[in-house]
C-alpha positions in Angstrom: 76.0 76.4 117.0 79.9 75.7 117.8 82.4 78.5 117.6 83.6 76.6 113.8 80.1 76.9 112.7 79.7 80.3 110.2 76.4 81.8 110.2 76.4 82.3 106.6 77.4 79.9 103.8 79.1 81.2 100.6 76.8 80.1 98.8 74.1 82.7 100.4 76.2 86.0 99.1 77.3 84.2 96.3 75.1 86.1 93.5 74.8 85.3 90.0 73.9 88.3 87.8 77.1 89.2 89.4 78.7 90.1 86.2 75.2 92.0 85.1 76.4 94.0 87.7 78.6 95.0 87.1 78.7 96.5 83.7 76.0 98.7 85.3 78.6 100.8 86.9 79.1 104.9 87.1 79.3 105.8 83.3 81.9 108.7 82.8 79.8 111.9 81.2 80.7 115.8 82.2 79.2 116.9 85.0 77.4 118.9 86.2 77.7 122.9 87.4 76.1 122.4 90.4 78.6 119.6 91.8 81.5 120.9 90.7 80.6 124.4 93.1 79.7 121.7 95.5 83.6 119.6 95.8 85.5 123.2 94.7 83.1 125.1 97.4 84.8 121.6 100.1 87.3 122.1 99.0 87.9 126.2 99.9 86.5 125.5 103.3 88.6 122.0 104.1 91.0 124.9 103.0 89.8 127.1 105.5 89.3 125.5 108.0 93.0 124.3 107.9 94.4 127.3 107.5 92.9 128.2 110.7 93.9 125.2 112.6 97.4 125.7 112.1 98.5 129.2 112.3 
């Protein structure tokens, strides 16, 4: 293999079902209470850590 050759070609990476996979992403819905609690806890921890570093 010379320096100009690639190990993989673009054709090796293309997925014929890529359009079908794009539609199966995240769906909107109500957040679960444990997820809300985790985000709030993380935000409070970040604020606490920053206040200890800066003050």
